PyMOL commands that place a pseudoatom at each C-alpha (Angstrom):
pseudoatom trace, name=CA, resn=MET, resi=1, chain=A, elem=C, hetatm=0, pos=[0.120, -0.032, 0.046]
pseudoatom trace, name=CA, resn=GLU, resi=2, chain=A, elem=C, hetatm=0, pos=[1.420, 3.282, -0.902]
pseudoatom trace, name=CA, resn=ARG, resi=3, chain=A, elem=C, hetatm=0, pos=[1.789, 6.064, 1.483]
pseudoatom trace, name=CA, resn=ARG, resi=4, chain=A, elem=C, hetatm=0, pos=[-1.001, 8.702, 1.848]
pseudoatom trace, name=CA, resn=LEU, resi=5, chain=A, elem=C, hetatm=0, pos=[-0.158, 11.966, 3.317]
pseudoatom trace, name=CA, resn=GLU, resi=6, chain=A, elem=C, hetatm=0, pos=[-2.154, 13.426, 6.388]
pseudoatom trace, name=CA, resn=PRO, resi=7, chain=A, elem=C, hetatm=0, pos=[-1.794, 17.124, 7.494]
pseudoatom trace, name=CA, resn=GLU, resi=8, chain=A, elem=C, hetatm=0, pos=[1.321, 17.980, 9.290]
pseudoatom trace, name=CA, resn=VAL, resi=9, chain=A, elem=C, hetatm=0, pos=[0.269, 19.812, 11.836]
pseudoatom trace, name=CA, resn=MET, resi=10, chain=A, elem=C, hetatm=0, pos=[-2.941, 18.889, 14.320]
pseudoatom trace, name=CA, resn=ASP, resi=11, chain=A, elem=C, hetatm=0, pos=[-4.168, 22.565, 14.669]
pseudoatom trace, name=CA, resn=ASP, resi=12, chain=A, elem=C, hetatm=0, pos=[-7.855, 22.057, 15.032]
pseudoatom trace, name=CA, resn=PRO, resi=13, chain=A, elem=C, hetatm=0, pos=[-8.758, 22.506, 18.638]
pseudoatom trace, name=CA, resn=GLU, resi=14, chain=A, elem=C, hetatm=0, pos=[-11.504, 19.819, 18.560]
pseudoatom trace, name=CA, resn=GLN, resi=15, chain=A, elem=C, hetatm=0, pos=[-9.138, 17.408, 16.824]
pseudoatom trace, name=CA, resn=ALA, resi=16, chain=A, elem=C, hetatm=0, pos=[-6.520, 18.155, 19.469]
pseudoatom trace, name=CA, resn=GLY, resi=17, chain=A, elem=C, hetatm=0, pos=[-8.871, 17.873, 22.299]
pseudoatom trace, name=CA, resn=ALA, resi=18, chain=A, elem=C, hetatm=0, pos=[-9.935, 14.242, 20.917]
pseudoatom trace, name=CA, resn=TYR, resi=19, chain=A, elem=C, hetatm=0, pos=[-6.394, 13.153, 20.850]
pseudoatom trace, name=CA, resn=ALA, resi=20, chain=A, elem=C, hetatm=0, pos=[-5.624, 14.429, 24.198]
pseudoatom trace, name=CA, resn=ALA, resi=21, chain=A, elem=C, hetatm=0, pos=[-8.547, 12.664, 25.580]
pseudoatom trace, name=CA, resn=ALA, resi=22, chain=A, elem=C, hetatm=0, pos=[-7.971, 9.179, 24.117]
pseudoatom trace, name=CA, resn=ASP, resi=23, chain=A, elem=C, hetatm=0, pos=[-6.703, 6.532, 26.135]
pseudoatom trace, name=CA, resn=PHE, resi=24, chain=A, elem=C, hetatm=0, pos=[-2.958, 6.199, 25.232]
pseudoatom trace, name=CA, resn=ASP, resi=25, chain=A, elem=C, hetatm=0, pos=[-1.957, 5.246, 28.694]
pseudoatom trace, name=CA, resn=ALA, resi=26, chain=A, elem=C, hetatm=0, pos=[-0.621, 1.939, 27.993]
pseudoatom trace, name=CA, resn=SER, resi=27, chain=A, elem=C, hetatm=0, pos=[1.378, 2.697, 24.844]
pseudoatom trace, name=CA, resn=ASN, resi=28, chain=A, elem=C, hetatm=0, pos=[2.535, 6.259, 26.323]
pseudoatom trace, name=CA, resn=GLN, resi=29, chain=A, elem=C, hetatm=0, pos=[3.765, 4.459, 29.578]
pseudoatom trace, name=CA, resn=ALA, resi=30, chain=A, elem=C, hetatm=0, pos=[5.549, 1.718, 27.330]
pseudoatom trace, name=CA, resn=PHE, resi=31, chain=A, elem=C, hetatm=0, pos=[7.191, 4.588, 25.196]
pseudoatom trace, name=CA, resn=ALA, resi=32, chain=A, elem=C, hetatm=0, pos=[8.235, 6.495, 28.388]
pseudoatom trace, name=CA, resn=ASP, resi=33, chain=A, elem=C, hetatm=0, pos=[9.723, 3.293, 30.180]
pseudoatom trace, name=CA, resn=ARG, resi=34, chain=A, elem=C, hetatm=0, pos=[11.871, 2.661, 27.004]
pseudoatom trace, name=CA, resn=CYS, resi=35, chain=A, elem=C, hetatm=0, pos=[13.125, 6.299, 27.286]
pseudoatom trace, name=CA, resn=VAL, resi=36, chain=A, elem=C, hetatm=0, pos=[13.990, 6.098, 31.000]
pseudoatom trace, name=CA, resn=GLU, resi=37, chain=A, elem=C, hetatm=0, pos=[15.862, 2.849, 30.425]
pseudoatom trace, name=CA, resn=ALA, resi=38, chain=A, elem=C, hetatm=0, pos=[17.705, 4.428, 27.423]
pseudoatom trace, name=CA, resn=LEU, resi=39, chain=A, elem=C, hetatm=0, pos=[18.687, 7.229, 29.652]
pseudoatom trace, name=CA, resn=ARG, resi=40, chain=A, elem=C, hetatm=0, pos=[20.086, 5.371, 32.345]
pseudoatom trace, name=CA, resn=GLY, resi=41, chain=A, elem=C, hetatm=0, pos=[23.141, 7.200, 33.716]
pseudoatom trace, name=CA, resn=VAL, resi=42, chain=A, elem=C, hetatm=0, pos=[21.939, 10.635, 32.180]
pseudoatom trace, name=CA, resn=GLU, resi=43, chain=A, elem=C, hetatm=0, pos=[21.952, 12.459, 35.574]
pseudoatom trace, name=CA, resn=ARG, resi=44, chain=A, elem=C, hetatm=0, pos=[21.491, 16.041, 33.925]
pseudoatom trace, name=CA, resn=GLY, resi=45, chain=A, elem=C, hetatm=0, pos=[21.066, 18.012, 30.890]
pseudoatom trace, name=CA, resn=LEU, resi=46, chain=A, elem=C, hetatm=0, pos=[18.072, 18.737, 28.632]
pseudoatom trace, name=CA, resn=VAL, resi=47, chain=A, elem=C, hetatm=0, pos=[16.140, 15.987, 27.082]
pseudoatom trace, name=CA, resn=VAL, resi=48, chain=A, elem=C, hetatm=0, pos=[14.140, 17.321, 24.105]
pseudoatom trace, name=CA, resn=ASP, resi=49, chain=A, elem=C, hetatm=0, pos=[10.739, 15.526, 22.968]
pseudoatom trace, name=CA, resn=LEU, resi=50, chain=A, elem=C, hetatm=0, pos=[10.060, 16.385, 19.341]
pseudoatom trace, name=CA, resn=GLY, resi=51, chain=A, elem=C, hetatm=0, pos=[6.253, 16.399, 18.525]
pseudoatom trace, name=CA, resn=CYS, resi=52, chain=A, elem=C, hetatm=0, pos=[5.128, 16.410, 22.469]
pseudoatom trace, name=CA, resn=GLY, resi=53, chain=A, elem=C, hetatm=0, pos=[1.341, 16.853, 21.468]
pseudoatom trace, name=CA, resn=PRO, resi=54, chain=A, elem=C, hetatm=0, pos=[-0.437, 17.485, 25.030]
pseudoatom trace, name=CA, resn=ALA, resi=55, chain=A, elem=C, hetatm=0, pos=[2.787, 16.921, 26.972]
pseudoatom trace, name=CA, resn=ASP, resi=56, chain=A, elem=C, hetatm=0, pos=[1.939, 13.453, 28.407]
pseudoatom trace, name=CA, resn=ILE, resi=57, chain=A, elem=C, hetatm=0, pos=[5.374, 11.926, 27.684]
pseudoatom trace, name=CA, resn=PRO, resi=58, chain=A, elem=C, hetatm=0, pos=[7.228, 14.820, 28.972]
pseudoatom trace, name=CA, resn=LEU, resi=59, chain=A, elem=C, hetatm=0, pos=[5.186, 14.804, 32.080]
pseudoatom trace, name=CA, resn=ARG, resi=60, chain=A, elem=C, hetatm=0, pos=[6.144, 11.100, 32.495]
pseudoatom trace, name=CA, resn=LEU, resi=61, chain=A, elem=C, hetatm=0, pos=[9.648, 11.469, 32.003]
pseudoatom trace, name=CA, resn=ALA, resi=62, chain=A, elem=C, hetatm=0, pos=[10.070, 14.624, 34.325]
pseudoatom trace, name=CA, resn=ARG, resi=63, chain=A, elem=C, hetatm=0, pos=[8.450, 12.154, 37.175]
pseudoatom trace, name=CA, resn=ALA, resi=64, chain=A, elem=C, hetatm=0, pos=[10.852, 9.367, 36.263]
pseudoatom trace, name=CA, resn=LEU, resi=65, chain=A, elem=C, hetatm=0, pos=[14.142, 10.839, 35.383]
pseudoatom trace, name=CA, resn=PRO, resi=66, chain=A, elem=C, hetatm=0, pos=[16.730, 12.257, 37.856]
pseudoatom trace, name=CA, resn=PRO, resi=67, chain=A, elem=C, hetatm=0, pos=[16.022, 15.937, 39.124]
pseudoatom trace, name=CA, resn=GLY, resi=68, chain=A, elem=C, hetatm=0, pos=[19.243, 17.242, 37.169]
pseudoatom trace, name=CA, resn=VAL, resi=69, chain=A, elem=C, hetatm=0, pos=[17.270, 16.318, 33.907]
pseudoatom trace, name=CA, resn=ARG, resi=70, chain=A, elem=C, hetatm=0, pos=[14.933, 19.171, 32.487]
pseudoatom trace, name=CA, resn=VAL, resi=71, chain=A, elem=C, hetatm=0, pos=[12.507, 18.107, 29.438]
pseudoatom trace, name=CA, resn=VAL, resi=72, chain=A, elem=C, hetatm=0, pos=[11.779, 20.220, 26.789]
pseudoatom trace, name=CA, resn=GLY, resi=73, chain=A, elem=C, hetatm=0, pos=[8.614, 19.641, 24.724]
pseudoatom trace, name=CA, resn=VAL, resi=74, chain=A, elem=C, hetatm=0, pos=[8.465, 20.970, 21.209]
pseudoatom trace, name=CA, resn=ASP, resi=75, chain=A, elem=C, hetatm=0, pos=[5.212, 21.023, 18.899]
pseudoatom trace, name=CA, resn=ALA, resi=76, chain=A, elem=C, hetatm=0, pos=[4.093, 22.849, 16.230]
pseudoatom trace, name=CA, resn=SER, resi=77, chain=A, elem=C, hetatm=0, pos=[0.446, 22.863, 16.950]
pseudoatom trace, name=CA, resn=ALA, resi=78, chain=A, elem=C, hetatm=0, pos=[-1.020, 25.957, 19.089]
pseudoatom trace, name=CA, resn=ALA, resi=79, chain=A, elem=C, hetatm=0, pos=[-3.976, 23.667, 19.669]
pseudoatom trace, name=CA, resn=MET, resi=80, chain=A, elem=C, hetatm=0, pos=[-1.568, 20.819, 21.077]
pseudoatom trace, name=CA, resn=LEU, resi=81, chain=A, elem=C, hetatm=0, pos=[0.425, 23.183, 23.113]
pseudoatom trace, name=CA, resn=ALA, resi=82, chain=A, elem=C, hetatm=0, pos=[-2.521, 24.872, 24.924]
pseudoatom trace, name=CA, resn=LEU, resi=83, chain=A, elem=C, hetatm=0, pos=[-3.759, 21.467, 26.140]
pseudoatom trace, name=CA, resn=ALA, resi=84, chain=A, elem=C, hetatm=0, pos=[-0.057, 20.768, 27.098]
pseudoatom trace, name=CA, resn=ARG, resi=85, chain=A, elem=C, hetatm=0, pos=[0.329, 24.052, 29.163]
pseudoatom trace, name=CA, resn=HIS, resi=86, chain=A, elem=C, hetatm=0, pos=[-2.759, 22.942, 30.928]
pseudoatom trace, name=CA, resn=ALA, resi=87, chain=A, elem=C, hetatm=0, pos=[-1.606, 19.604, 31.688]
pseudoatom trace, name=CA, resn=VAL, resi=88, chain=A, elem=C, hetatm=0, pos=[1.934, 20.787, 32.785]
pseudoatom trace, name=CA, resn=GLY, resi=89, chain=A, elem=C, hetatm=0, pos=[0.469, 23.489, 34.954]
pseudoatom trace, name=CA, resn=GLY, resi=90, chain=A, elem=C, hetatm=0, pos=[3.355, 24.120, 37.567]
pseudoatom trace, name=CA, resn=ALA, resi=91, chain=A, elem=C, hetatm=0, pos=[5.233, 20.917, 36.778]
pseudoatom trace, name=CA, resn=ALA, resi=92, chain=A, elem=C, hetatm=0, pos=[8.808, 21.386, 37.630]
pseudoatom trace, name=CA, resn=ARG, resi=93, chain=A, elem=C, hetatm=0, pos=[11.296, 20.535, 34.992]
pseudoatom trace, name=CA, resn=VAL, resi=94, chain=A, elem=C, hetatm=0, pos=[8.947, 20.786, 31.916]
pseudoatom trace, name=CA, resn=ASP, resi=95, chain=A, elem=C, hetatm=0, pos=[9.278, 23.332, 29.471]
pseudoatom trace, name=CA, resn=LEU, resi=96, chain=A, elem=C, hetatm=0, pos=[7.122, 23.875, 25.975]
pseudoatom trace, name=CA, resn=VAL, resi=97, chain=A, elem=C, hetatm=0, pos=[8.143, 25.463, 22.859]
pseudoatom trace, name=CA, resn=ARG, resi=98, chain=A, elem=C, hetatm=0, pos=[6.129, 25.962, 19.630]
pseudoatom trace, name=CA, resn=ALA, resi=99, chain=A, elem=C, hetatm=0, pos=[8.443, 25.432, 16.729]
pseudoatom trace, name=CA, resn=TYR, resi=100, chain=A, elem=C, hetatm=0, pos=[8.434, 23.795, 13.456]
pseudoatom trace, name=CA, resn=LEU, resi=101, chain=A, elem=C, hetatm=0, pos=[11.142, 21.640, 11.938]
pseudoatom trace, name=CA, resn=PRO, resi=102, chain=A, elem=C, hetatm=0, pos=[13.849, 22.237, 10.897]
pseudoatom trace, name=CA, resn=ASP, resi=103, chain=A, elem=C, hetatm=0, pos=[13.736, 25.754, 12.775]
pseudoatom trace, name=CA, resn=LEU, resi=104, chain=A, elem=C, hetatm=0, pos=[14.289, 24.599, 16.309]
pseudoatom trace, name=CA, resn=PRO, resi=105, chain=A, elem=C, hetatm=0, pos=[15.200, 27.229, 18.974]
pseudoatom trace, name=CA, resn=LEU, resi=106, chain=A, elem=C, hetatm=0, pos=[17.912, 25.027, 20.535]
pseudoatom trace, name=CA, resn=ARG, resi=107, chain=A, elem=C, hetatm=0, pos=[21.432, 24.850, 19.875]
pseudoatom trace, name=CA, resn=PRO, resi=108, chain=A, elem=C, hetatm=0, pos=[23.469, 22.242, 18.159]
pseudoatom trace, name=CA, resn=GLY, resi=109, chain=A, elem=C, hetatm=0, pos=[24.471, 19.549, 20.722]
pseudoatom trace, name=CA, resn=ALA, resi=110, chain=A, elem=C, hetatm=0, pos=[22.478, 21.089, 23.558]
pseudoatom trace, name=CA, resn=CYS, resi=111, chain=A, elem=C, hetatm=0, pos=[20.475, 18.027, 24.459]
pseudoatom trace, name=CA, resn=ALA, resi=112, chain=A, elem=C, hetatm=0, pos=[21.524, 14.994, 26.734]
pseudoatom trace, name=CA, resn=ALA, resi=113, chain=A, elem=C, hetatm=0, pos=[18.906, 12.883, 24.785]
pseudoatom trace, name=CA, resn=VAL, resi=114, chain=A, elem=C, hetatm=0, pos=[16.454, 13.400, 21.895]
pseudoatom trace, name=CA, resn=VAL, resi=115, chain=A, elem=C, hetatm=0, pos=[13.100, 11.419, 21.956]
pseudoatom trace, name=CA, resn=SER, resi=116, chain=A, elem=C, hetatm=0, pos=[10.048, 11.455, 19.673]
pseudoatom trace, name=CA, resn=ASN, resi=117, chain=A, elem=C, hetatm=0, pos=[6.754, 9.691, 19.870]
pseudoatom trace, name=CA, resn=SER, resi=118, chain=A, elem=C, hetatm=0, pos=[4.241, 9.829, 16.993]
pseudoatom trace, name=CA, resn=LEU, resi=119, chain=A, elem=C, hetatm=0, pos=[5.666, 12.586, 14.996]
pseudoatom trace, name=CA, resn=LEU, resi=120, chain=A, elem=C, hetatm=0, pos=[7.438, 10.967, 12.290]
pseudoatom trace, name=CA, resn=HIS, resi=121, chain=A, elem=C, hetatm=0, pos=[4.120, 9.886, 10.315]
pseudoatom trace, name=CA, resn=HIS, resi=122, chain=A, elem=C, hetatm=0, pos=[2.965, 13.570, 10.139]
pseudoatom trace, name=CA, resn=LEU, resi=123, chain=A, elem=C, hetatm=0, pos=[5.843, 14.625, 8.059]
pseudoatom trace, name=CA, resn=PRO, resi=124, chain=A, elem=C, hetatm=0, pos=[5.849, 14.757, 4.311]
pseudoatom trace, name=CA, resn=ASP, resi=125, chain=A, elem=C, hetatm=0, pos=[9.714, 14.463, 4.215]
pseudoatom trace, name=CA, resn=PRO, resi=126, chain=A, elem=C, hetatm=0, pos=[11.504, 12.881, 7.057]
pseudoatom trace, name=CA, resn=ALA, resi=127, chain=A, elem=C, hetatm=0, pos=[14.781, 14.014, 6.444]
pseudoatom trace, name=CA, resn=PRO, resi=128, chain=A, elem=C, hetatm=0, pos=[14.721, 17.437, 8.400]
pseudoatom trace, name=CA, resn=PHE, resi=129, chain=A, elem=C, hetatm=0, pos=[13.629, 15.294, 11.407]
pseudoatom trace, name=CA, resn=TRP, resi=130, chain=A, elem=C, hetatm=0, pos=[16.514, 12.995, 11.357]
pseudoatom trace, name=CA, resn=ARG, resi=131, chain=A, elem=C, hetatm=0, pos=[19.015, 15.948, 10.730]
pseudoatom trace, name=CA, resn=ALA, resi=132, chain=A, elem=C, hetatm=0, pos=[17.482, 17.518, 13.736]
pseudoatom trace, name=CA, resn=VAL, resi=133, chain=A, elem=C, hetatm=0, pos=[17.959, 14.489, 15.744]
pseudoatom trace, name=CA, resn=ARG, resi=134, chain=A, elem=C, hetatm=0, pos=[21.621, 14.368, 14.837]
pseudoatom trace, name=CA, resn=ALA, resi=135, chain=A, elem=C, hetatm=0, pos=[22.107, 18.173, 15.092]
pseudoatom trace, name=CA, resn=LEU, resi=136, chain=A, elem=C, hetatm=0, pos=[20.404, 18.480, 18.852]
pseudoatom trace, name=CA, resn=GLY, resi=137, chain=A, elem=C, hetatm=0, pos=[21.973, 15.649, 20.608]
pseudoatom trace, name=CA, resn=ARG, resi=138, chain=A, elem=C, hetatm=0, pos=[25.584, 15.688, 22.100]
pseudoatom trace, name=CA, resn=PRO, resi=139, chain=A, elem=C, hetatm=0, pos=[28.012, 12.953, 20.946]
pseudoatom trace, name=CA, resn=GLY, resi=140, chain=A, elem=C, hetatm=0, pos=[26.829, 9.715, 22.842]
pseudoatom trace, name=CA, resn=ALA, resi=141, chain=A, elem=C, hetatm=0, pos=[23.429, 11.032, 23.341]
pseudoatom trace, name=CA, resn=PRO, resi=142, chain=A, elem=C, hetatm=0, pos=[20.574, 8.314, 23.667]
pseudoatom trace, name=CA, resn=VAL, resi=143, chain=A, elem=C, hetatm=0, pos=[17.649, 8.456, 21.028]
pseudoatom trace, name=CA, resn=VAL, resi=144, chain=A, elem=C, hetatm=0, pos=[14.311, 7.057, 21.284]
pseudoatom trace, name=CA, resn=VAL, resi=145, chain=A, elem=C, hetatm=0, pos=[11.898, 7.405, 18.535]
pseudoatom trace, name=CA, resn=GLY, resi=146, chain=A, elem=C, hetatm=0, pos=[8.573, 5.671, 18.320]
pseudoatom trace, name=CA, resn=ASP, resi=147, chain=A, elem=C, hetatm=0, pos=[5.930, 5.734, 15.593]
pseudoatom trace, name=CA, resn=LEU, resi=148, chain=A, elem=C, hetatm=0, pos=[3.167, 3.774, 13.876]
pseudoatom trace, name=CA, resn=PHE, resi=149, chain=A, elem=C, hetatm=0, pos=[4.274, 1.819, 10.902]
pseudoatom trace, name=CA, resn=ARG, resi=150, chain=A, elem=C, hetatm=0, pos=[2.159, 1.557, 7.800]
pseudoatom trace, name=CA, resn=PRO, resi=151, chain=A, elem=C, hetatm=0, pos=[0.378, -1.812, 7.417]
pseudoatom trace, name=CA, resn=PRO, resi=152, chain=A, elem=C, hetatm=0, pos=[-0.070, -3.695, 4.175]
pseudoatom trace, name=CA, resn=SER, resi=153, chain=A, elem=C, hetatm=0, pos=[-3.626, -2.692, 3.244]
pseudoatom trace, name=CA, resn=GLU, resi=154, chain=A, elem=C, hetatm=0, pos=[-6.455, -0.420, 4.124]
pseudoatom trace, name=CA, resn=ASP, resi=155, chain=A, elem=C, hetatm=0, pos=[-8.527, -3.413, 5.330]
pseudoatom trace, name=CA, resn=ASP, resi=156, chain=A, elem=C, hetatm=0, pos=[-5.435, -4.216, 7.762]
pseudoatom trace, name=CA, resn=ALA, resi=157, chain=A, elem=C, hetatm=0, pos=[-5.822, -0.464, 8.838]
pseudoatom trace, name=CA, resn=ARG, resi=158, chain=A, elem=C, hetatm=0, pos=[-9.331, -0.599, 9.512]
pseudoatom trace, name=CA, resn=ARG, resi=159, chain=A, elem=C, hetatm=0, pos=[-8.949, -3.708, 11.556]
pseudoatom trace, name=CA, resn=ILE, resi=160, chain=A, elem=C, hetatm=0, pos=[-6.296, -1.937, 13.666]
pseudoatom trace, name=CA, resn=VAL, resi=161, chain=A, elem=C, hetatm=0, pos=[-8.261, 0.898, 14.251]
pseudoatom trace, name=CA, resn=ARG, resi=162, chain=A, elem=C, hetatm=0, pos=[-11.248, -1.298, 15.316]
pseudoatom trace, name=CA, resn=GLU, resi=163, chain=A, elem=C, hetatm=0, pos=[-9.168, -3.441, 17.704]
pseudoatom trace, name=CA, resn=ALA, resi=164, chain=A, elem=C, hetatm=0, pos=[-7.209, -0.661, 19.335]
pseudoatom trace, name=CA, resn=ALA, resi=165, chain=A, elem=C, hetatm=0, pos=[-10.378, 0.960, 20.555]
pseudoatom trace, name=CA, resn=VAL, resi=166, chain=A, elem=C, hetatm=0, pos=[-8.343, 3.973, 22.038]
pseudoatom trace, name=CA, resn=SER, resi=167, chain=A, elem=C, hetatm=0, pos=[-11.645, 6.179, 21.478]
pseudoatom trace, name=CA, resn=ASP, resi=168, chain=A, elem=C, hetatm=0, pos=[-15.000, 6.141, 20.176]
pseudoatom trace, name=CA, resn=HIS, resi=169, chain=A, elem=C, hetatm=0, pos=[-14.825, 9.811, 18.926]
pseudoatom trace, name=CA, resn=PRO, resi=170, chain=A, elem=C, hetatm=0, pos=[-15.295, 9.742, 15.430]
pseudoatom trace, name=CA, resn=LEU, resi=171, chain=A, elem=C, hetatm=0, pos=[-12.521, 12.362, 14.743]
pseudoatom trace, name=CA, resn=LEU, resi=172, chain=A, elem=C, hetatm=0, pos=[-10.073, 10.109, 16.472]
pseudoatom trace, name=CA, resn=GLU, resi=173, chain=A, elem=C, hetatm=0, pos=[-10.977, 7.191, 14.612]
pseudoatom trace, name=CA, resn=ARG, resi=174, chain=A, elem=C, hetatm=0, pos=[-10.656, 9.134, 11.415]
pseudoatom trace, name=CA, resn=ASP, resi=175, chain=A, elem=C, hetatm=0, pos=[-7.331, 10.305, 12.274]
pseudoatom trace, name=CA, resn=PHE, resi=176, chain=A, elem=C, hetatm=0, pos=[-5.849, 7.057, 13.418]
pseudoatom trace, name=CA, resn=PHE, resi=177, chain=A, elem=C, hetatm=0, pos=[-6.793, 5.295, 10.135]
pseudoatom trace, name=CA, resn=ALA, resi=178, chain=A, elem=C, hetatm=0, pos=[-5.364, 8.349, 8.229]
pseudoatom trace, name=CA, resn=SER, resi=179, chain=A, elem=C, hetatm=0, pos=[-2.172, 8.076, 10.541]
pseudoatom trace, name=CA, resn=LEU, resi=180, chain=A, elem=C, hetatm=0, pos=[-1.714, 4.397, 9.610]
pseudoatom trace, name=CA, resn=LEU, resi=181, chain=A, elem=C, hetatm=0, pos=[-2.068, 5.268, 5.883]
pseudoatom trace, name=CA, resn=ALA, resi=182, chain=A, elem=C, hetatm=0, pos=[0.616, 8.049, 6.485]
pseudoatom trace, name=CA, resn=ALA, resi=183, chain=A, elem=C, hetatm=0, pos=[3.064, 6.027, 8.522]
pseudoatom trace, name=CA, resn=PHE, resi=184, chain=A, elem=C, hetatm=0, pos=[6.362, 4.680, 6.984]
pseudoatom trace, name=CA, resn=THR, resi=185, chain=A, elem=C, hetatm=0, pos=[7.104, 1.102, 6.632]
pseudoatom trace, name=CA, resn=ILE, resi=186, chain=A, elem=C, hetatm=0, pos=[9.797, -0.375, 8.978]
pseudoatom trace, name=CA, resn=ASP, resi=187, chain=A, elem=C, hetatm=0, pos=[12.197, -0.761, 5.841]
pseudoatom trace, name=CA, resn=GLU, resi=188, chain=A, elem=C, hetatm=0, pos=[11.505, 2.745, 4.769]
pseudoatom trace, name=CA, resn=VAL, resi=189, chain=A, elem=C, hetatm=0, pos=[12.596, 4.135, 8.301]
pseudoatom trace, name=CA, resn=CYS, resi=190, chain=A, elem=C, hetatm=0, pos=[15.648, 1.863, 8.101]
pseudoatom trace, name=CA, resn=ALA, resi=191, chain=A, elem=C, hetatm=0, pos=[16.375, 3.641, 4.765]
pseudoatom trace, name=CA, resn=GLN, resi=192, chain=A, elem=C, hetatm=0, pos=[16.038, 7.025, 6.551]
pseudoatom trace, name=CA, resn=VAL, resi=193, chain=A, elem=C, hetatm=0, pos=[18.187, 6.277, 9.258]
pseudoatom trace, name=CA, resn=ARG, resi=194, chain=A, elem=C, hetatm=0, pos=[20.818, 4.936, 6.840]
pseudoatom trace, name=CA, resn=ASP, resi=195, chain=A, elem=C, hetatm=0, pos=[20.403, 7.992, 4.835]
pseudoatom trace, name=CA, resn=ALA, resi=196, chain=A, elem=C, hetatm=0, pos=[20.911, 10.199, 7.860]
pseudoatom trace, name=CA, resn=GLY, resi=197, chain=A, elem=C, hetatm=0, pos=[24.412, 8.412, 8.308]
pseudoatom trace, name=CA, resn=LEU, resi=198, chain=A, elem=C, hetatm=0, pos=[23.055, 6.759, 11.542]
pseudoatom trace, name=CA, resn=ALA, resi=199, chain=A, elem=C, hetatm=0, pos=[22.682, 3.153, 10.171]
pseudoatom trace, name=CA, resn=GLY, resi=200, chain=A, elem=C, hetatm=0, pos=[25.347, 1.897, 12.656]
pseudoatom trace, name=CA, resn=ALA, resi=201, chain=A, elem=C, hetatm=0, pos=[24.128, 3.912, 15.734]
pseudoatom trace, name=CA, resn=LEU, resi=202, chain=A, elem=C, hetatm=0, pos=[20.322, 3.448, 15.701]
pseudoatom trace, name=CA, resn=ARG, resi=203, chain=A, elem=C, hetatm=0, pos=[18.331, 0.068, 15.474]
pseudoatom trace, name=CA, resn=VAL, resi=204, chain=A, elem=C, hetatm=0, pos=[14.818, -0.045, 13.846]
pseudoatom trace, name=CA, resn=GLY, resi=205, chain=A, elem=C, hetatm=0, pos=[12.386, -2.566, 14.800]
pseudoatom trace, name=CA, resn=ALA, resi=206, chain=A, elem=C, hetatm=0, pos=[8.670, -3.453, 15.481]
pseudoatom trace, name=CA, resn=VAL, resi=207, chain=A, elem=C, hetatm=0, pos=[7.517, -3.553, 19.354]
pseudoatom trace, name=CA, resn=SER, resi=208, chain=A, elem=C, hetatm=0, pos=[3.911, -4.277, 18.547]
pseudoatom trace, name=CA, resn=GLU, resi=209, chain=A, elem=C, hetatm=0, pos=[1.533, -5.135, 15.750]
pseudoatom trace, name=CA, resn=ARG, resi=210, chain=A, elem=C, hetatm=0, pos=[1.331, -1.324, 14.703]
pseudoatom trace, name=CA, resn=HIS, resi=211, chain=A, elem=C, hetatm=0, pos=[4.379, 0.446, 16.615]
pseudoatom trace, name=CA, resn=LEU, resi=212, chain=A, elem=C, hetatm=0, pos=[8.035, 0.645, 15.478]
pseudoatom trace, name=CA, resn=LEU, resi=213, chain=A, elem=C, hetatm=0, pos=[10.912, 1.828, 17.642]
pseudoatom trace, name=CA, resn=VAL, resi=214, chain=A, elem=C, hetatm=0, pos=[14.418, 3.453, 16.898]
pseudoatom trace, name=CA, resn=ARG, resi=215, chain=A, elem=C, hetatm=0, pos=[16.709, 3.366, 19.534]
pseudoatom trace, name=CA, resn=GLY, resi=216, chain=A, elem=C, hetatm=0, pos=[20.463, 3.752, 19.994]
pseudoatom trace, name=CA, resn=ARG, resi=217, chain=A, elem=C, hetatm=0, pos=[23.101, 6.614, 20.782]
pseudoatom trace, name=CA, resn=LEU, resi=218, chain=A, elem=C, hetatm=0, pos=[24.560, 9.225, 18.486]
pseudoatom trace, name=CA, resn=PRO, resi=219, chain=A, elem=C, hetatm=0, pos=[27.950, 8.793, 17.220]
pseudoatom trace, name=CA, resn=GLY, resi=220, chain=A, elem=C, hetatm=0, pos=[30.517, 10.195, 19.164]
for i in range(1, 220): cmd.bond("trace and resi %d" % i, "trace and resi %d" % (i + 1))
show_as sticks, trace
zoom trace
């Protein structure tokens, strides 16, 4: 099945609200746990979350990581960041920034780790994302990138949406289906990592029927 692009930015308030209200607890916690495992030994510095959405992942990371670590959530959607600011409230060690790839207000090598969950499939061109990952992290920085991967057919995508049952909101079901069609295959992500010069540093693999994970450390 060929990839079908979806809107790059989820900027509609109703759409963003449906996403924020959906039950992603299990998958978000699984991703956060993998990040914490990858960041073992990182005691201080910035961890950047590219495409942070309503800030569920940054909050989970801030609670789990050492007090010397600060999490910066970056998103291009004003609607998502409004929800994120409400969720973060006065939580310590979480900052939120609105920015578009590749124009990120972080200096090269500023981050002790780079993470991202469910951003890659929104991007029409993944190359700026991987350049940002490589530029933002300092040498040896852990990288953890999670996303959907594209199923073989529309029928498979419909079945996945039906069985996942993360929400009965029609907007979310529509968007989830569109995201599956817009996602990259595992082979495509492997090629992206190779093209970014990171093939020896990052590993790509499936972690569920619909999720892939890229993990490793930036070259020294």
